Every structure is written in structure tokens, then in C-alpha cells.
C-alpha positions, 0 to 999 in steps of 0.5 A, spaced: 343 276 488 347 270 490 353 274 490 350 278 495 350 272 499 357 270 498 359 277 500 355 278 506 357 271 508 365 272 507 364 279 512 360 275 517 366 270 517 371 275 518 368 278 524 367 271 527 375 270 525 376 277 529 373 274 535 377 268 535 383 272 534 381 276 540 380 270 544 387 268 543 390 274 544 386 275 551 388 268 553 395 269 551 395 276 555 393 272 561 398 266 561 403 271 560 401 275 566 402 268 570 395 269 574 393 265 580 389 259 578 382 262 580 384 269 576 386 264 570 379 261 571 375 267 571 379 270 565 377 263 561 370 263 563 369 270 561 372 268 554 368 262 553 362 265 551 365 270 546 369 264 543 363 260 542 359 266 539 365 267 534 365 260 532 358 261 531 359 267 526 364 264 522 360 257 521 354 261 519 358 266 514 361 260 511 355 256 510 352 262 507 358 263 502 357 255 500 350 256 499 351 262 495 356 258 491 352 252 490 346 256 488 349 261 484 
């Protein structure tokens, strides 16, 4: 049972990590485009919720992995 928790946690962490990389690439693309301040601010404000959600998924997945290792 705890092996399943470890694998599910690892999968959730990978999804969160993919979201973090998506945020990095999106901001890097906006910086390369040399947008005006208002346009850059709009891009950053649209990326922040995704970034926070991705961090939440990564942390939740890592907590599942640690709990699975400790309990297993």
C-alpha cells in the first residue's frame, strides 16, 4: 500500500515540476520578446497562479513520498 503512495506522490511531483518549467519558459519567452512594462506585468500576473499551483503540487507529492517512505 505504501509503495502506491510513493509512486502517486512521485507522479504528482513530476506534474508539479512540469508546471514550474512551463512557468519558466513562459516568462523567458516574454522577456525575449522585450515587452512593454504593462504587457510584461500582464504575463507575469497570469503566470503567478499557475506557478503557485505547480509549487503546491510539487510539495504535496513530496510529502506523499516522504510519508510513504517513513510509514513503509
